[in-house]
N, C-alpha and C positions, 0 to 999 in steps of 0.2 A: 306428315305433319311436325310442323315446326316448335321448336322448343317452346313460344310462345304461347301456342295452341296448346299445347302440352300443362305449361303452369296455370293457365285459366282452369283447361277439365280437371287440374286437381281441387280447384277450390269451394270450398264449402256448397253445399246446394243451399241457397237461400241464407244467405247466410242474417237479413235481415229479417225474416220472418214473423222473429220476437216482437218486431215495431207495428204490425200490423194493427193497431188497434188503438182506440182514441185514448183509453184511461194508460194504456204503457207511452205514450207523447205525453200524457200531460204532466204523468211521473220526472217522465226527462225536462221536460220544461219548468218544472214546480222544481229541480234539482239546482235547473240550469242557472233559472233565474235568483236562487238563494246563494248561489255561487258566487254572482257579480257584485254580491254585497258580503260575501265571505272575511272581509279583511277587519267587518267591524263584530258580527255575528259568529264567524265561526265558519268553516266549510262543510260541515256533516248537520244533516236535517236529522230531527229525533223523528222517530216513525210516525207519533201521534200527529205533529205538527206538519207532517208529508202528506198525511193520508187526508187531513182537513184541506189542504191546500189543492189537492188534486178533487177533492168533493166526493168520494164515495164514501157513503154509509156503512155499505159491505163492506164489513172486515172478511172475510173469507173473500169476496170476490176483489178486494183492491191488496190483496196476500198472492194470491195468483198469481194475478197480473203485475205485482213487486218479482216473484220468484222467477217467471219468464226473463226480467232483464236483469235478473243479478249474474256477476262475475263478469257477462261480455260487454254491458252497459253500466251497470248500478254495481256499488260494492258497499257491503256492512260493515260498519267501522265502532270503535268502543261507546261512543255517544250518538249515532244514527248512520244515515246513508249518504251515499254520495257519490259521483259521477265517473267512471273511470274516465280515461283518457279517451278511448274508443267515445263512451258516450257522451264526450264533451264535446268531439268533434261532431256529431250526429245531430247535439241539440242545437250545434251553430248551426249547422245547415240550417234546420228547417224551424230558427227562431223565421216566425214570419217580418218582425220589424226589422231585423237584417236586411231582410230581400225586399222590402215593401215596394212598390212602381214608382217610380219617379219621371218629371218630364225631363226631355232628350233638351240638352245644352249643345249650344253652338250652331254651325260650324266656326271656328275663328280661327283668325288669323297664329300661325307660331312659325317662329326663326328659326332656319338652317345654316346649316354652314355658309351654304352659297351668297349668303344675304348681306356677309361682312359685318357682323356685327359681333358681339366680345368675346363667342363663342367660335363663331366661322373664319375670326380675320385672319386666316392661318395663309394663305395662297394659295390650299386646294381644291380642284376642281369641283362639282358640282356632281351630286350623283348621276351618271346616266340612267334614265328612267325610258327612255325611246322602245325598251326590249317590253316593257311595260302593255307599250300600250298611248304613254304618255307623252305631253310634250315637256322636255328636258327643263321649262323656266315654268312651267306648272308652281304656283303656289302651294306650300304646304298646310294643312290646314287641324283640328283637332275637333271632336265630336265626343259627346258622352251619350250614349244610349243603350237600354238592354245593357247594365251595369258594367260597361266593358270603353273603356276610354281609349278612342284608334285617333293614330296620323294619318292622315291621310295626303296624298300627290295627286287631285283628280280624283278620279272614281279608284283605285288603288288606295287598299290598306297596306300601309308598311310595317303598324308596331300596333298592336292592340296587348292590354293588358285589362283585367279585369277588378274591378272596384266596388263594393258592396255600399249601395245606395244609404246604410247609417254613415259610410265613414264619406260619403261626398256631401252628406245633405248639409253639413256646417262649413263648407270650405266654397271658396268661390274658384271660375274656373283656374282662373290662375293656379292656386292653391293646389288645385285636384289632377293638374299637368307635374307638377311638385312630387302631389304622391304615385299617379302614375310612371313619372319615369324612376324613383325611386323600388317601388317593387319590381320594375321590369328590370331595373340593373338586379336585385337581388333574386330575383331569377336567372337571369343570365348566369348568375355567379353560379348558382345551385350547377346548373346545366354543367359549367368549365369543368366545378369539381366529381361531376358522374354521378349526379345526385337528382332523381326524380324531384321536382317541387312538388308533387302531387302524395307521392306514397311512398318517395327515399330510395326507390330500390336503383343499384346501379343503372344508369343507361348511357346507351350508347350514340357517338357524333359522328356525323361523316360529313367533310367536303364536296359540296357538288358545285358545277360546270353546267349554265345553261337550264335551273330551275324552270318548274312554272310561276315562280314567285316573282316580286318586282327586283329581283337584284338577278346579274348574270353569274354573282360569286357568294356563295352562301352555305350555310350548314346546317344539317337537317339533322333529327332529337328521335330517337327513338327507345321507351322504355320496354320494357317485356311483359310490366303488369298494366299500363297503361294505355299502351300501342304508341301512334306518333305523335310527337308533343310540341310539333311546328320546330322554328328555327329563329336564324335570323340571321342580318350579313355577315357574313366571314369578319368582319371589321371587329367587328360584337367582341370574339374573342379577345379584343384586345386593351378593352375598357378595364380592369383590371390591374393586368401585369405591372411589376412596378416599375418597370424600365420606361414603359408608356405614361405612367404615372408621375415617374419624375420628371422624363423628356418635359412634359408638361410645367409640372413644378420649376422646372429651373429658368421657362418662362413668365414665368408670375401668374400661370394659369391652372387653381384645382379643377380636375375632372373629376371628383363628388359633385362639385356647383353650376356643371352643365346638364340640360336634356340631353339626353343620348342623341339624339334626333338633329341637335344641333353640333356634332361631334362628326369632323370632315374625315374621318378617316373613316366610316360607316357611308361608303358608298363607291362604288365600281370603279372609278378611275383612279382609285389609289391601288388598284390591285397590279399584281403582275402574276403572270404563269409562271413559274420558273419549272415545272416538270407534270409530266399527267401522268404518271403511272409509276409510283402512285401519287396522290394530286400535292403539287405543293406552292403555294402562293406568296408572294411577299407582298406586303402592304407598305406602303413609302408615305413618312408623315413629316411634313415642313415647318419650320416657324423661324423666321425671322436669319433664313439663313443656314438651320440648323436642321440636318434631317436623320431619320431615327427612321431604320428597315427593318421589320419585325418578318421572320418566317413563320408559318403556320404548315404543319402536316398535315393529312388525310382525315384526322379527325379532332383539328380546331385548335390544336396544341403549341403554342408557342414553343418552339424550338431553336431559335437563335435570334438574336438581335445583334446590328450595326448600328455607330452614331457615327456623326461626322459632317461637316463644314461643308458648304458651298463653295 
C-alpha cells in the first residue's frame, strides 16, 4: 500500500455527514451571506436573527441542526455565530450564484510567441506541436466553457484554469483571459514553492520527457492528498525566477504584463537535454543578442543560470 493510500485510509469516515440536511445548508448560507456584509454589520450573527433567516420556527429542531455544525463549520462567539474557515470554504463552494450556468464564450484567437507580437518578438522559434498531432502553425485560440478558460492549439488544450462564473460575468473575453493568466501564474508559483494550490499539502514535482501531453518536455505534480494535479511545460518553472525576470526587465519587458502563453521559452524548441539520469534540462532565452541559459534539475528547480552576449 502506498503512503498516499495510507493517508487516505486514515481520513475520518464521511467528514461531511453533518452537511447532509437542508436546514444545515441553509444555516451555512445565512452565515455566508451575512459575512459578505460583515464589514458594515459585524461578522457575528445573533442567534435569533440566524434562526429567523433560516426560517425554522421549531427552536428545538433548529438547535439540533446548529449543534451538528458546531466546531467544524460554525462557531459560537460572544455576540452570535459565525463560520469557521472550513465553513466559509464549504459555503463558498455550494453558493449557487457563484457557480451559476453560463454561456460558452469563444473561441477567440490569441497571440503567442511565434506571431511576432510584443511578447513574442524575441527571435525564439515557435513551440513544437507535431508530437501532439497538431500542425506547428495552427493558431492558438481561447474558449471559456464549463467554468474553465482553455488555451488551445487545434484540438489540443495547452493550458486551462477554472474561473468562477460570478467572476467572469462582468468581464469581457480579453479581461477574462488576463484573469485566467494571473490565476494560472499564481497556481504555478505555489506549485514551484512545493504547495498544493488546493489543500496546501507539500507536493512532489518531476520533469518528464515524452509525456502524453502537448509537450515533449514537461513537469508533473502529485499531491499526497489530492493525487495528480497536472503540470505544465518545463519552461513554466522559469516564470518567476529572479534571473529570468531581470533578463526581460533589462530589455524593457515586464513579464508580469505578459500572458503566460505568449512567453517564448514555454515551448519545446527552447529546451536542450543535458543529462538523462538524473534528468537535467537547459532552457535558452534570447533577446536582442543577449542570451540566458537556465538549468533545471529533475524536480523542476532552477539550479544554475548563465547570461552572455552573442
